[in-house]
C-alpha positions as CSV (number, residue, x, y, z in Angstrom):
1,X,32.3,-35.8,89.3
2,X,34.0,-33.1,91.2
3,X,33.7,-32.0,94.8
4,X,31.6,-29.0,94.0
5,X,29.0,-31.1,92.2
6,X,28.9,-33.7,95.1
7,X,28.5,-30.9,97.7
8,X,25.9,-29.1,95.6
9,X,23.8,-32.3,95.1
10,X,23.8,-33.1,98.8
11,X,23.1,-29.5,99.8
12,X,20.1,-29.2,97.5
13,X,18.8,-32.6,98.5
14,X,18.8,-31.4,102.2
15,X,17.3,-28.1,101.1
16,X,14.4,-29.6,99.2
17,X,13.6,-32.3,101.6
18,X,13.5,-29.7,104.4
19,X,11.4,-27.4,102.2
20,X,8.9,-30.2,101.7
21,X,8.9,-31.5,105.2
22,X,8.7,-28.3,107.2
23,X,5.1,-27.4,106.4
24,X,4.0,-31.0,106.8
25,X,5.7,-31.3,110.2
26,X,4.2,-27.9,111.3
27,X,0.7,-29.1,110.2
28,X,1.0,-32.3,112.2
29,X,2.3,-30.4,115.3
30,X,-0.5,-27.9,115.2
31,X,-3.1,-30.5,114.5
32,X,-2.1,-32.6,117.5
33,X,-1.6,-29.5,119.7
34,X,2.2,-29.8,120.0
35,X,2.6,-26.0,120.1
36,X,4.4,-23.4,122.1
37,X,1.8,-21.1,123.5
38,X,2.9,-17.4,124.1
39,X,3.9,-16.8,127.8
40,X,5.6,-13.9,129.5
41,X,8.8,-15.9,130.0
42,X,9.0,-17.0,126.3
43,X,9.8,-15.1,123.1
44,X,6.8,-16.4,121.1
45,X,4.3,-13.7,120.3
46,X,1.9,-16.2,118.7
47,X,1.2,-19.9,118.9
48,X,4.0,-21.7,117.2
49,X,4.2,-25.4,116.2
50,X,6.9,-27.5,117.7
51,X,9.0,-30.2,116.1
52,X,10.8,-27.8,113.7
53,X,14.0,-29.8,114.3
54,X,12.4,-33.0,112.9
55,X,12.4,-31.7,109.3
56,X,15.9,-30.3,109.7
57,X,17.2,-33.5,111.2
58,X,15.6,-35.8,108.6
59,X,16.8,-33.6,105.7
60,X,20.4,-33.5,107.0
61,X,20.5,-37.2,107.7
62,X,19.0,-37.9,104.3
63,X,21.7,-35.7,102.7
64,X,24.4,-37.4,104.7
65,X,23.2,-40.9,103.8
66,X,23.0,-39.7,100.1
67,X,26.6,-38.5,100.4
68,X,27.7,-41.8,101.9
69,X,26.1,-44.1,99.3
70,X,26.0,-42.1,96.1
71,X,29.3,-40.3,96.5
72,X,31.3,-43.2,98.0
73,X,34.5,-42.1,96.3
74,X,34.5,-39.0,98.5
75,X,34.1,-41.1,101.6
76,X,37.3,-39.7,103.0
77,X,35.4,-36.4,103.5
78,X,32.1,-38.0,104.6
79,X,33.3,-40.8,107.0
80,X,35.0,-38.5,109.5
81,X,31.6,-36.8,110.1
82,X,30.1,-40.0,111.6
83,X,30.7,-38.8,115.2
84,X,29.1,-35.5,114.3
85,X,26.1,-37.3,112.9
86,X,25.8,-39.5,116.0
87,X,26.3,-36.6,118.3
88,X,23.8,-34.5,116.3
89,X,21.3,-37.4,116.5
90,X,21.6,-37.5,120.3
91,X,21.2,-33.7,120.6
92,X,18.1,-34.0,118.2
93,X,16.5,-36.6,120.5
94,X,17.1,-34.5,123.6
95,X,15.3,-31.6,121.8
96,X,12.5,-34.0,120.7
97,X,12.0,-35.2,124.2
98,X,11.9,-31.5,125.3
99,X,9.3,-30.7,122.6
100,X,7.1,-33.6,123.8
101,X,7.5,-33.4,127.6
102,X,9.0,-29.9,128.3
103,X,12.1,-31.0,130.2
104,X,13.7,-28.5,132.5
105,X,16.2,-26.3,130.6
106,X,19.0,-27.1,133.0
107,X,18.6,-30.8,132.4
108,X,18.4,-30.2,128.6
109,X,21.7,-28.3,128.8
110,X,23.3,-31.0,130.9
111,X,22.3,-33.6,128.3
112,X,23.8,-31.5,125.5
113,X,27.0,-31.0,127.4
114,X,27.2,-34.7,128.1
115,X,26.9,-35.5,124.4
116,X,29.6,-33.0,123.5
117,X,31.8,-34.3,126.3
118,X,31.6,-37.8,125.0
119,X,32.7,-36.6,121.6
120,X,35.7,-34.8,123.2
121,X,36.5,-37.8,125.4
122,X,36.8,-40.0,122.3
123,X,39.1,-37.5,120.8
124,X,36.8,-35.9,118.2
125,X,37.8,-32.5,117.0
126,X,37.7,-30.4,113.9
127,X,40.8,-29.0,112.3
128,X,39.5,-25.6,111.3
129,X,41.6,-23.4,113.6
130,X,45.2,-23.2,114.7
131,X,44.1,-23.4,118.3
132,X,43.7,-26.9,119.7
133,X,41.2,-25.6,122.2
134,X,39.0,-24.0,119.5
135,X,39.2,-27.3,117.5
136,X,37.6,-29.2,120.4
């Protein structure tokens, strides 16, 4: 199996799980009144269901776990993403708390910056750019 096939399978797994979950999550959010109601200080023009991040998070984590267990021989590409998965999970839970209890935007931003700072403090960086700063 080549890299293209492994990446394609995990991509389409995430895509189809998200495609199936999004309407279900939206239905649950609307049914239990977890919605963003239009207000002058918001960009929503109509009532919108919350929890959109839930289907995205579940589908990405399912694809990542699929990649870890099914494509174990490519673990050298998957394993380094563990900090991203953990940091992304923390950011997801901050957003979920915000959807449930509407935390102050400044506090949400502080939480997100703290998660990113922990990753940087532990030395995590991508190696996509020539600039070390951009890689952080």
